[in-house]
MIDRENLUM-690434 format. One record per residue: residue number from 1; residue in one letter; x, y, z of N, C-alpha, C in turn. Coordinates in Angstrom, 2 decimals. Layout:
// residues N
+-----+---+---------+---------+---------+---------+---------+---------+---------+---------+---------+
|   k | r |    n.c1 |    n.c2 |    n.c3 |   ca.c1 |   ca.c2 |   ca.c3 |    c.c1 |    c.c2 |    c.c3 |
+-----+---+---------+---------+---------+---------+---------+---------+---------+---------+---------+
| NUM | a |       X |       Y |       Z |       X |       Y |       Z |       X |       Y |       Z |
...
+-----+---+---------+---------+---------+---------+---------+---------+---------+---------+---------+
//
This chain:
// residues 91
+-----+---+---------+---------+---------+---------+---------+---------+---------+---------+---------+
|   k | r |    n.c1 |    n.c2 |    n.c3 |   ca.c1 |   ca.c2 |   ca.c3 |    c.c1 |    c.c2 |    c.c3 |
+-----+---+---------+---------+---------+---------+---------+---------+---------+---------+---------+
|   1 | x |   79.89 | -105.65 |  185.06 |   79.13 | -104.98 |  186.10 |   77.72 | -104.72 |  185.59 |
|   2 | x |   76.77 | -105.48 |  186.03 |   75.41 | -105.29 |  185.53 |   74.79 | -103.96 |  185.93 |
|   3 | x |   75.16 | -103.41 |  187.06 |   74.60 | -102.12 |  187.47 |   75.69 | -101.32 |  188.19 |
|   4 | x |   76.53 | -100.68 |  187.40 |   77.64 |  -99.91 |  187.97 |   77.12 |  -98.72 |  188.76 |
|   5 | x |   77.72 |  -98.48 |  189.90 |   77.40 |  -97.32 |  190.73 |   78.62 |  -96.43 |  190.77 |
|   6 | x |   78.44 |  -95.19 |  191.20 |   79.58 |  -94.28 |  191.33 |   80.66 |  -94.89 |  192.21 |
|   7 | x |   80.24 |  -95.66 |  193.19 |   81.20 |  -96.30 |  194.10 |   81.97 |  -97.45 |  193.44 |
|   8 | x |   81.56 |  -97.85 |  192.23 |   82.26 |  -98.92 |  191.50 |   83.52 |  -98.42 |  190.81 |
|   9 | x |   83.71 |  -97.11 |  190.76 |   84.89 |  -96.56 |  190.10 |   86.14 |  -96.93 |  190.87 |
|  10 | x |   87.24 |  -97.03 |  190.14 |   88.51 |  -97.31 |  190.80 |   89.38 |  -98.23 |  189.97 |
|  11 | x |   90.41 |  -98.74 |  190.59 |   91.39 |  -99.60 |  189.94 |   90.99 | -101.06 |  190.14 |
|  12 | x |   90.96 | -101.82 |  189.06 |   90.65 | -103.25 |  189.12 |   91.89 | -104.03 |  188.65 |
|  13 | x |   92.16 | -105.13 |  189.34 |   93.31 | -105.98 |  189.03 |   92.80 | -107.35 |  188.60 |
|  14 | x |   93.34 | -107.83 |  187.47 |   93.01 | -109.16 |  186.99 |   94.23 | -110.05 |  187.21 |
|  15 | x |   94.01 | -111.17 |  187.84 |   95.08 | -112.15 |  188.08 |   94.74 | -113.41 |  187.30 |
|  16 | x |   95.67 | -113.86 |  186.46 |   95.46 | -115.07 |  185.67 |   96.57 | -116.06 |  186.02 |
|  17 | x |   96.16 | -117.28 |  186.33 |   97.12 | -118.33 |  186.66 |   96.95 | -119.48 |  185.67 |
|  18 | x |   98.07 | -119.91 |  185.10 |   98.04 | -121.04 |  184.16 |   99.32 | -121.86 |  184.38 |
|  19 | x |   99.15 | -123.11 |  184.73 |  100.30 | -124.01 |  184.95 |  101.31 | -123.40 |  185.92 |
|  20 | x |  100.86 | -122.90 |  187.04 |  101.69 | -122.29 |  188.09 |  102.37 | -120.99 |  187.66 |
|  21 | x |  102.03 | -120.47 |  186.50 |  102.54 | -119.15 |  186.08 |  101.44 | -118.13 |  186.32 |
|  22 | x |  101.83 | -116.98 |  186.84 |  100.87 | -115.95 |  187.20 |  101.20 | -114.66 |  186.45 |
|  23 | x |  100.14 | -114.00 |  186.01 |  100.30 | -112.69 |  185.37 |   99.17 | -111.79 |  185.84 |
|  24 | x |   99.46 | -110.49 |  185.89 |   98.49 | -109.50 |  186.36 |   98.32 | -108.39 |  185.32 |
|  25 | x |   97.16 | -107.81 |  185.31 |   96.92 | -106.60 |  184.53 |   95.94 | -105.74 |  185.32 |
|  26 | x |   96.00 | -104.43 |  185.10 |   95.10 | -103.52 |  185.82 |   94.40 | -102.60 |  184.83 |
|  27 | x |   93.27 | -102.12 |  185.26 |   92.51 | -101.15 |  184.47 |   91.86 | -100.17 |  185.44 |
|  28 | x |   91.81 |  -98.91 |  185.05 |   91.14 |  -97.87 |  185.85 |   89.74 |  -97.68 |  185.27 |
|  29 | x |   88.73 |  -97.80 |  186.11 |   87.33 |  -97.68 |  185.68 |   86.75 |  -96.39 |  186.23 |
|  30 | x |   86.19 |  -95.57 |  185.33 |   85.50 |  -94.34 |  185.73 |   84.00 |  -94.53 |  185.51 |
|  31 | x |   83.21 |  -94.17 |  186.50 |   81.75 |  -94.25 |  186.40 |   81.22 |  -92.83 |  186.52 |
|  32 | x |   80.52 |  -92.38 |  185.49 |   79.98 |  -91.02 |  185.48 |   78.56 |  -91.00 |  186.00 |
|  33 | x |   78.19 |  -89.88 |  186.57 |   76.84 |  -89.71 |  187.11 |   75.83 |  -89.69 |  185.96 |
|  34 | x |   74.73 |  -90.40 |  186.16 |   73.64 |  -90.45 |  185.19 |   72.98 |  -89.08 |  185.07 |
|  35 | x |   72.76 |  -88.57 |  183.85 |   72.11 |  -87.26 |  183.73 |   70.65 |  -87.33 |  184.20 |
|  36 | x |   70.18 |  -86.25 |  184.78 |   68.79 |  -86.17 |  185.19 |   68.13 |  -85.01 |  184.46 |
|  37 | x |   66.88 |  -85.18 |  184.11 |   66.15 |  -84.17 |  183.35 |   64.67 |  -84.49 |  183.39 |
|  38 | x |   63.87 |  -83.55 |  182.93 |   62.45 |  -83.79 |  182.71 |   62.11 |  -83.31 |  181.30 |
|  39 | x |   61.15 |  -83.93 |  180.70 |   60.71 |  -83.57 |  179.36 |   59.21 |  -83.35 |  179.40 |
|  40 | x |   58.78 |  -82.20 |  178.89 |   57.35 |  -81.89 |  178.83 |   56.99 |  -81.49 |  177.40 |
|  41 | x |   55.72 |  -81.53 |  177.12 |   55.25 |  -81.12 |  175.79 |   53.88 |  -80.46 |  175.91 |
|  42 | x |   53.43 |  -79.89 |  174.81 |   52.11 |  -79.28 |  174.77 |   51.07 |  -80.27 |  174.24 |
|  43 | x |   51.32 |  -81.55 |  174.37 |   50.43 |  -82.59 |  173.90 |   49.21 |  -82.69 |  174.82 |
|  44 | x |   48.05 |  -83.03 |  174.33 |   47.73 |  -83.32 |  172.94 |   47.53 |  -82.03 |  172.13 |
|  45 | x |   47.71 |  -82.15 |  170.84 |   47.49 |  -81.03 |  169.93 |   46.95 |  -81.59 |  168.62 |
|  46 | x |   46.46 |  -80.71 |  167.79 |   45.86 |  -81.13 |  166.52 |   46.90 |  -81.12 |  165.41 |
|  47 | x |   46.69 |  -81.99 |  164.43 |   47.56 |  -82.02 |  163.25 |   47.60 |  -80.63 |  162.63 |
|  48 | x |   48.80 |  -80.17 |  162.33 |   48.98 |  -78.83 |  161.77 |   49.36 |  -77.80 |  162.82 |
|  49 | x |   49.12 |  -78.11 |  164.10 |   49.53 |  -77.22 |  165.18 |   51.04 |  -77.32 |  165.40 |
|  50 | x |   51.56 |  -76.48 |  166.27 |   52.98 |  -76.49 |  166.60 |   53.24 |  -77.40 |  167.79 |
|  51 | x |   54.17 |  -78.34 |  167.62 |   54.60 |  -79.23 |  168.69 |   55.72 |  -78.53 |  169.45 |
|  52 | x |   55.61 |  -78.48 |  170.79 |   56.65 |  -77.89 |  171.63 |   57.13 |  -78.93 |  172.63 |
|  53 | x |   58.44 |  -79.16 |  172.65 |   59.07 |  -80.08 |  173.59 |   60.07 |  -79.30 |  174.42 |
|  54 | x |   59.95 |  -79.38 |  175.74 |   60.80 |  -78.61 |  176.65 |   61.55 |  -79.58 |  177.55 |
|  55 | x |   62.88 |  -79.48 |  177.55 |   63.69 |  -80.29 |  178.48 |   64.24 |  -79.38 |  179.56 |
|  56 | x |   64.20 |  -79.86 |  180.79 |   64.69 |  -79.08 |  181.93 |   65.60 |  -79.94 |  182.78 |
|  57 | x |   66.62 |  -79.32 |  183.32 |   67.51 |  -80.01 |  184.25 |   68.74 |  -80.59 |  183.61 |
|  58 | x |   68.84 |  -80.58 |  182.31 |   70.04 |  -81.14 |  181.67 |   71.11 |  -80.06 |  181.57 |
|  59 | x |   72.35 |  -80.48 |  181.47 |   73.47 |  -79.56 |  181.41 |   73.55 |  -78.92 |  180.04 |
|  60 | x |   73.80 |  -77.62 |  180.02 |   73.95 |  -76.91 |  178.75 |   75.12 |  -77.53 |  177.99 |
|  61 | x |   74.94 |  -77.73 |  176.70 |   75.97 |  -78.33 |  175.88 |   75.70 |  -79.80 |  175.60 |
|  62 | x |   74.87 |  -80.44 |  176.41 |   74.50 |  -81.82 |  176.13 |   73.43 |  -81.83 |  175.06 |
|  63 | x |   73.44 |  -82.81 |  174.22 |   72.42 |  -82.89 |  173.17 |   71.35 |  -83.88 |  173.58 |
|  64 | x |   70.20 |  -83.75 |  172.98 |   69.11 |  -84.68 |  173.22 |   68.66 |  -85.25 |  171.89 |
|  65 | x |   68.20 |  -86.45 |  171.90 |   67.63 |  -87.07 |  170.72 |   66.33 |  -87.70 |  171.15 |
|  66 | x |   65.26 |  -87.28 |  170.56 |   63.94 |  -87.81 |  170.91 |   63.58 |  -88.89 |  169.90 |
|  67 | x |   63.49 |  -90.09 |  170.36 |   63.14 |  -91.20 |  169.50 |   61.65 |  -91.47 |  169.66 |
|  68 | x |   60.96 |  -91.49 |  168.59 |   59.53 |  -91.76 |  168.61 |   59.12 |  -92.12 |  167.20 |
|  69 | x |   57.86 |  -91.90 |  166.91 |   57.39 |  -92.19 |  165.57 |   58.18 |  -91.39 |  164.53 |
|  70 | x |   58.56 |  -90.17 |  164.87 |   59.39 |  -89.33 |  164.00 |   60.46 |  -88.71 |  164.90 |
|  71 | x |   61.68 |  -89.20 |  164.81 |   62.76 |  -88.77 |  165.69 |   63.14 |  -87.31 |  165.44 |
|  72 | x |   63.47 |  -86.61 |  166.52 |   63.91 |  -85.22 |  166.47 |   65.18 |  -85.13 |  167.29 |
|  73 | x |   66.23 |  -84.53 |  166.74 |   67.47 |  -84.34 |  167.50 |   67.82 |  -82.87 |  167.54 |
|  74 | x |   68.28 |  -82.40 |  168.66 |   68.59 |  -80.98 |  168.81 |   69.38 |  -80.80 |  170.08 |
|  75 | x |   70.03 |  -79.65 |  170.24 |   70.74 |  -79.39 |  171.49 |   70.17 |  -78.20 |  172.23 |
|  76 | x |   69.02 |  -77.70 |  171.79 |   68.35 |  -76.59 |  172.49 |   67.38 |  -77.15 |  173.53 |
|  77 | x |   67.16 |  -76.42 |  174.63 |   66.23 |  -76.91 |  175.65 |   64.77 |  -76.83 |  175.22 |
|  78 | x |   64.46 |  -76.05 |  174.19 |   63.09 |  -75.95 |  173.68 |   63.10 |  -76.28 |  172.20 |
|  79 | x |   62.39 |  -77.32 |  171.83 |   62.29 |  -77.71 |  170.42 |   60.88 |  -77.38 |  169.96 |
|  80 | x |   60.80 |  -76.65 |  168.86 |   59.50 |  -76.26 |  168.30 |   59.41 |  -76.86 |  166.90 |
|  81 | x |   58.38 |  -77.65 |  166.67 |   58.15 |  -78.28 |  165.37 |   56.83 |  -77.74 |  164.82 |
|  82 | x |   56.91 |  -76.72 |  163.93 |   55.67 |  -76.18 |  163.38 |   55.00 |  -77.19 |  162.44 |
|  83 | x |   53.71 |  -77.05 |  162.29 |   52.92 |  -77.90 |  161.39 |   53.16 |  -79.38 |  161.63 |
|  84 | x |   52.99 |  -79.78 |  162.88 |   53.19 |  -81.18 |  163.25 |   52.21 |  -82.07 |  162.52 |
|  85 | x |   52.64 |  -83.28 |  162.26 |   51.79 |  -84.26 |  161.57 |   51.53 |  -85.45 |  162.49 |
|  86 | x |   50.69 |  -86.34 |  162.03 |   50.40 |  -87.57 |  162.78 |   51.70 |  -88.35 |  163.03 |
|  87 | x |   52.68 |  -88.22 |  162.15 |   53.93 |  -88.97 |  162.31 |   54.74 |  -88.51 |  163.52 |
|  88 | x |   54.39 |  -87.37 |  164.13 |   55.06 |  -86.91 |  165.34 |   54.47 |  -87.55 |  166.60 |
|  89 | x |   53.42 |  -88.35 |  166.44 |   52.80 |  -89.03 |  167.59 |   53.63 |  -90.20 |  168.04 |
|  90 | x |   53.48 |  -90.61 |  169.27 |   54.14 |  -91.81 |  169.76 |   54.65 |  -91.66 |  171.16 |
|  91 | x |   55.24 |  -92.73 |  171.66 |   55.82 |  -92.75 |  172.99 |   57.32 |  -92.70 |  172.87 |
+-----+---+---------+---------+---------+---------+---------+---------+---------+---------+---------+
//
């Protein structure tokens, strides 16, 4: 399924035929809703300042991992990185 939708969930049946012999198997497929959120920061800032990253809209208990020039992982909605360096820059 190149682009599964919530409506794609359900029971799927595979039928295989070989030399007039038939066999079946089934699988139950669950499709979960894609998480939605926004991420903001206090960028731009100067080297040595405090970097602040704020995530909103995500479910409490979910973790976030920010991949960039210097990855940061945390499960808090507000990440504060004091004394930020040039290595914290990036997309």
